[in-house]
C-alpha positions as CSV (number, residue, x, y, z in Angstrom):
1,M,-20.0,17.5,1.2
2,S,-16.8,17.3,-0.9
3,S,-13.3,17.0,0.5
4,L,-12.5,20.5,-0.8
5,Q,-15.5,22.0,1.0
6,L,-14.3,20.4,4.2
7,L,-10.7,21.4,3.6
8,W,-11.6,25.1,3.3
9,F,-13.9,25.0,6.4
10,V,-10.9,23.6,8.3
11,L,-8.5,26.2,6.7
12,I,-10.7,29.1,7.8
13,G,-10.7,27.7,11.3
14,V,-6.9,27.5,11.1
15,L,-6.7,31.1,9.9
16,F,-8.8,32.3,12.8
17,S,-6.7,30.1,15.2
18,G,-3.5,31.7,13.9
19,F,-5.1,35.2,14.3
20,F,-6.1,34.7,17.9
21,F,-2.8,33.0,18.8
22,L,-0.6,35.8,17.3
23,E,-2.8,38.8,17.5
24,G,-4.2,37.8,20.9
25,F,-1.0,38.7,22.7
26,D,-0.9,42.0,20.7
27,F,-4.3,42.8,22.2
28,G,-3.1,41.8,25.6
29,V,0.0,44.0,25.4
30,G,-2.3,46.9,24.2
31,M,-4.5,46.4,27.3
32,S,-1.5,46.4,29.5
33,L,-0.6,49.9,28.5
34,T,-3.2,51.3,30.9
35,T,-3.5,48.4,33.3
36,L,0.1,47.2,33.9
37,A,2.6,49.9,32.8
38,K,3.4,52.4,35.5
39,D,4.9,55.1,33.4
40,E,5.6,56.1,29.8
41,D,9.0,54.3,29.8
42,E,7.2,51.0,30.5
43,V,4.5,51.9,27.9
44,E,7.4,52.4,25.4
45,Q,9.0,49.1,26.5
46,A,5.7,47.2,26.1
47,I,5.0,48.7,22.6
48,E,8.5,47.7,21.5
49,T,7.8,44.1,22.1
50,I,5.0,44.1,19.4
51,G,6.4,46.8,17.2
52,P,8.0,44.6,14.6
53,V,5.1,42.0,14.4
54,W,1.6,43.4,15.2
55,D,0.7,44.4,11.6
56,G,1.9,41.1,10.3
57,N,-0.2,39.3,12.9
58,E,-3.3,41.2,11.7
59,V,-2.9,39.8,8.2
60,W,-4.3,36.5,9.5
61,L,-7.7,38.1,10.1
62,L,-7.6,39.7,6.6
63,T,-6.8,36.3,5.1
64,A,-9.5,34.6,7.0
65,G,-12.1,37.1,5.8
66,G,-10.8,36.8,2.2
67,A,-10.8,33.0,2.3
68,M,-14.4,33.1,3.7
69,F,-15.5,35.5,0.9
70,A,-13.9,33.3,-1.8
71,S,-14.7,29.8,-0.6
72,Y,-18.0,30.4,1.2
73,P,-19.7,33.5,-0.2
74,F,-23.1,32.5,1.2
75,W,-21.6,32.3,4.7
76,Y,-19.7,35.6,4.2
77,A,-22.9,37.3,3.0
78,S,-25.0,36.1,5.9
79,L,-22.4,36.7,8.6
80,F,-21.2,40.1,7.4
81,S,-24.7,41.5,6.8
82,G,-26.2,40.1,10.0
83,Y,-23.3,41.2,12.2
84,Y,-22.7,44.5,10.4
85,L,-22.7,46.8,13.4
86,I,-20.6,44.4,15.6
87,L,-18.0,44.0,12.8
88,F,-18.1,47.8,12.3
89,I,-17.2,48.2,16.0
90,I,-14.4,45.6,15.6
91,L,-13.1,47.4,12.5
92,A,-13.1,50.7,14.4
93,G,-11.2,49.1,17.3
94,L,-8.6,47.8,14.8
95,I,-8.3,51.2,13.1
96,I,-7.8,53.3,16.3
97,R,-5.3,50.8,17.6
98,G,-3.4,50.8,14.4
99,V,-3.2,54.5,14.0
100,S,-2.4,55.0,17.7
101,F,1.1,53.5,17.2
102,E,1.9,56.0,14.4
103,F,0.4,59.0,16.2
104,R,2.0,58.1,19.5
105,A,5.4,57.8,17.8
106,S,5.0,61.1,16.0
107,Y,3.3,63.3,18.6
108,P,5.6,66.1,19.8
109,T,4.4,66.2,23.4
110,A,4.4,63.7,26.3
111,A,0.7,64.4,27.0
112,G,-0.2,63.6,23.4
113,A,1.9,60.4,23.4
114,K,0.1,59.3,26.6
115,L,-3.3,60.0,25.1
116,W,-2.5,57.8,22.0
117,G,-1.2,55.1,24.3
118,R,-4.7,55.1,26.0
119,V,-6.4,55.0,22.6
120,C,-4.3,51.9,21.7
121,S,-5.4,50.3,24.9
122,V,-9.1,51.1,24.3
123,G,-8.9,49.6,20.8
124,S,-7.2,46.5,22.2
125,F,-10.1,46.0,24.7
126,I,-12.8,46.5,22.0
127,V,-11.7,43.9,19.4
128,P,-11.3,40.7,21.4
129,F,-14.5,41.4,23.5
130,F,-16.7,41.9,20.4
131,F,-15.1,39.0,18.6
132,G,-16.0,36.8,21.6
133,L,-19.5,38.3,21.7
134,M,-20.0,37.7,17.9
135,F,-18.8,34.1,17.8
136,T,-20.7,33.0,20.9
137,S,-23.9,34.5,19.8
138,L,-23.4,32.9,16.4
139,V,-23.1,29.4,17.7
140,K,-26.1,29.9,20.0
141,G,-28.3,30.3,17.0
142,M,-29.8,33.3,15.3
143,P,-33.1,34.2,13.6
144,I,-32.2,33.3,10.0
145,D,-34.9,32.8,7.3
146,A,-34.9,30.4,4.4
147,N,-33.0,32.8,2.2
148,G,-30.1,33.0,4.7
149,D,-31.0,36.6,5.8
150,L,-30.4,37.3,9.5
151,T,-32.9,39.6,11.1
152,A,-31.9,39.7,14.8
153,H,-32.8,41.9,17.8
154,F,-30.5,43.3,20.4
155,T,-30.9,40.4,22.8
156,D,-30.0,37.9,20.0
157,Y,-26.6,39.5,19.9
158,V,-26.2,40.5,23.6
159,N,-27.3,37.9,26.1
160,P,-25.7,36.2,29.1
161,F,-23.9,33.6,27.0
162,S,-22.4,36.1,24.5
163,L,-21.4,38.5,27.2
164,V,-19.6,35.8,29.1
165,G,-18.0,34.7,25.8
166,G,-16.8,38.2,25.1
167,V,-15.3,38.6,28.6
168,A,-13.7,35.2,28.4
169,V,-11.9,36.0,25.1
170,L,-10.9,39.3,26.4
171,L,-9.4,37.8,29.5
172,L,-7.7,35.0,27.5
173,C,-6.0,37.6,25.3
174,Y,-5.0,39.8,28.3
175,L,-3.3,36.8,30.0
176,H,-1.7,35.8,26.7
177,G,-0.3,39.3,26.5
178,L,1.0,39.2,30.1
179,N,2.7,35.9,29.3
180,Y,4.2,37.5,26.2
181,L,5.5,40.5,28.2
182,A,7.0,38.2,30.8
183,L,8.8,36.4,28.0
184,K,9.9,39.4,26.0
185,T,10.8,42.1,28.6
186,E,13.3,42.7,31.4
187,G,12.9,44.6,34.7
188,P,9.9,45.6,36.7
189,L,7.4,45.2,33.8
190,R,8.3,41.5,33.4
191,E,7.9,40.8,37.1
192,R,4.6,42.7,37.3
193,A,3.2,40.8,34.3
194,A,3.9,37.5,36.0
195,T,2.4,38.7,39.3
196,Y,-0.8,39.9,37.6
197,A,-1.1,36.6,35.6
198,K,-0.8,34.5,38.8
199,T,-3.9,36.2,40.2
200,L,-5.9,36.5,37.1
201,Y,-5.8,32.8,36.3
202,F,-8.0,32.2,39.2
203,V,-10.6,34.5,37.7
204,L,-10.2,32.7,34.4
205,Y,-11.0,29.3,36.0
206,A,-14.3,30.7,37.2
207,G,-15.0,32.2,33.8
208,E,-14.3,28.9,32.0
209,V,-16.6,27.0,34.2
210,L,-19.4,29.5,33.7
211,F,-18.7,29.6,29.9
212,A,-18.8,25.7,29.8
213,V,-22.1,25.6,31.6
214,L,-23.7,28.3,29.4
215,L,-22.3,26.6,26.3
216,L,-24.2,23.4,27.3
217,V,-27.3,25.3,28.1
218,Y,-27.5,27.7,25.1
219,T,-26.1,25.5,22.3
220,D,-26.7,22.1,20.8
221,F,-23.0,21.2,20.9
222,L,-23.4,18.4,23.4
223,A,-26.3,16.9,21.5
224,K,-24.5,17.0,18.1
225,H,-20.9,16.5,19.2
226,P,-20.8,15.1,22.7
227,V,-17.3,13.6,22.6
228,G,-15.6,16.4,20.8
229,T,-17.3,19.1,22.9
230,L,-16.4,17.5,26.3
231,A,-12.9,16.7,25.1
232,L,-12.2,20.2,24.0
233,L,-13.6,21.7,27.2
234,V,-11.2,19.5,29.1
235,V,-8.3,20.5,26.9
236,I,-9.1,24.2,27.4
237,V,-9.0,23.8,31.2
238,A,-5.9,21.6,31.1
239,L,-4.0,24.2,29.0
240,T,-5.1,26.9,31.4
241,V,-3.8,24.9,34.4
242,L,-0.5,24.3,32.5
243,A,-0.1,28.0,31.7
244,H,-0.9,28.9,35.4
245,I,1.6,26.4,36.8
246,S,4.2,27.6,34.2
247,V,3.8,31.2,35.3
248,I,4.2,30.2,39.0
249,K,7.4,28.3,38.1
250,G,8.8,31.0,35.9
251,K,8.6,28.9,32.7
252,E,7.7,31.8,30.5
253,L,7.8,30.2,27.1
254,T,5.7,27.3,28.2
255,A,3.2,29.7,29.8
256,F,3.0,31.7,26.6
257,L,2.5,28.7,24.3
258,A,-0.1,27.3,26.6
259,S,-2.1,30.5,26.8
260,G,-1.9,30.8,23.0
261,L,-3.0,27.2,22.5
262,T,-6.0,27.9,24.9
263,L,-7.2,30.5,22.4
264,V,-6.7,28.0,19.6
265,A,-8.7,25.3,21.5
266,V,-11.6,27.8,21.9
267,V,-11.7,28.4,18.1
268,V,-11.6,24.7,17.5
269,L,-14.4,24.2,20.0
270,L,-16.6,26.7,18.2
271,F,-15.8,25.4,14.7
272,Q,-16.4,21.8,15.6
273,G,-19.7,22.8,17.2
274,L,-20.7,24.6,14.0
275,F,-20.0,21.6,11.8
276,P,-21.6,20.7,9.4
277,R,-23.1,24.2,9.5
278,V,-21.6,27.6,9.0
279,M,-24.5,29.6,10.4
280,V,-26.8,28.2,13.1
281,A,-30.5,29.2,12.8
282,N,-33.1,29.1,15.6
283,D,-35.1,27.1,13.2
284,A,-32.8,24.2,12.3
285,A,-34.2,23.9,8.8
286,N,-32.8,27.3,8.0
287,S,-29.3,26.7,9.2
288,I,-26.7,27.3,6.5
289,L,-24.7,24.1,5.8
290,I,-21.2,23.8,4.5
291,K,-22.3,21.9,1.4
292,N,-24.8,24.6,0.4
293,A,-22.7,27.7,1.2
294,S,-19.5,27.1,-0.7
295,S,-18.2,28.2,-4.1
296,S,-17.9,26.0,-7.1
297,P,-15.5,23.0,-7.1
298,Y,-13.4,24.8,-9.7
299,T,-13.0,27.9,-7.5
300,L,-12.1,25.7,-4.4
301,K,-9.6,23.7,-6.5
302,T,-7.9,26.9,-7.8
303,M,-7.8,28.4,-4.3
304,T,-6.2,25.2,-2.9
305,I,-3.4,25.3,-5.5
306,V,-2.7,29.0,-4.7
307,A,-2.8,28.3,-0.9
308,V,-0.5,25.3,-1.1
309,T,2.0,27.3,-3.2
310,I,2.1,30.5,-1.1
311,L,1.4,29.3,2.4
312,P,4.9,27.8,3.0
313,F,6.6,31.1,2.1
314,V,4.2,33.1,4.5
315,L,4.9,30.7,7.4
316,A,8.7,30.8,6.7
317,Y,8.7,34.6,6.7
318,T,6.6,34.8,9.9
319,A,9.0,32.4,11.6
320,W,12.0,34.3,10.4
321,T,10.5,37.6,11.7
322,Y,10.1,36.2,15.2
323,Y,13.5,34.7,15.1
324,V,15.1,38.1,14.2
325,F,13.3,39.9,17.0
326,R,13.7,37.2,19.6
327,K,15.7,39.2,22.1
328,R,14.1,40.6,25.3
329,V,13.3,44.3,25.3
330,K,15.1,46.3,28.0
331,A,13.5,49.0,30.0
332,P,14.6,52.5,28.6
333,R,17.4,54.0,30.7
334,T,16.9,57.5,29.3
335,P,13.9,59.5,28.0
336,K,13.2,58.8,24.4
337,H,11.9,60.9,21.6
338,H,8.5,59.5,20.7
339,G,9.2,59.7,17.0
340,K,11.7,56.8,17.3
341,V,10.0,53.6,18.4
342,G,11.8,50.2,18.3
343,G,14.6,50.6,20.9
344,E,17.7,48.7,20.1
345,H,16.1,47.0,17.1
346,G,15.6,50.4,15.4
347,V,12.1,49.5,14.2
348,K,9.4,52.0,13.7
349,V,6.0,50.7,14.8
350,G,3.4,50.3,12.1
351,A,5.8,50.0,9.2
């Protein structure tokens, strides 16, 4: 395995980590539209917190998929063909969530705007659940033949481990969104987000214990990477405890960062368990290895030069965007026309 092969395996993990950290709270805010907000004013307030950033956060997923296609075409081909239906559902969830912002903002009636708020919430539930289901079933091992073709049945995709993984990622994103709302809003919505989070963290503790047990039962993580696996499980629990304590003490920024880093730690756990593979086969001889799945050294070298050149500008722009829209979003004092979303920032959702 060359250093560039290892570098791009790590970079793809970094891209997925960035996606779940940033887009995770977007999904959580979307879920809150039907579970936390009490009226359309609070729905409006919640949407305004992510209006300037949600589409930029989604770019991390597109970049991860593009990087996988270019640097590990064999991995991309096996994953995207074997998980075609699940990825189609994820794509559908992303589409209905994305268009819901525009349709809600443009709809002439309150009933229509309410409907599209619910559509946004449904899409926000779908995506993290099916991502969690996909990644946990992937690391469990799938029926892959010597050509890298995945021919799985329903129970290979949907089983106790993958279901728990899906719910765990869903809950982590929801709590990340609640912590973001507590950080970015004022008024009853902020208080209610903190109250919900205080209770739901106890549910997350139980979910993390169950996930850890099933991980050790269904995967070979402990056999192949005992130290890293156990250390990362401890880190995940420690970050969860830190986030919970921070919510109780009203330290909203710390809670938000801790919940985001919990999602990052989950991605790191899964990627370190995969290593040195990119696809785990039930028959170990058919697992797809990093060294066999990558593009040519020239392609990886060219990609590295481009990434090193462009990445600093992307990170700088992302940081600047969050700095510009750093202020809390106030609860609307008067009814708003739904065609103007963005509150005092004057930003239309889904630019």
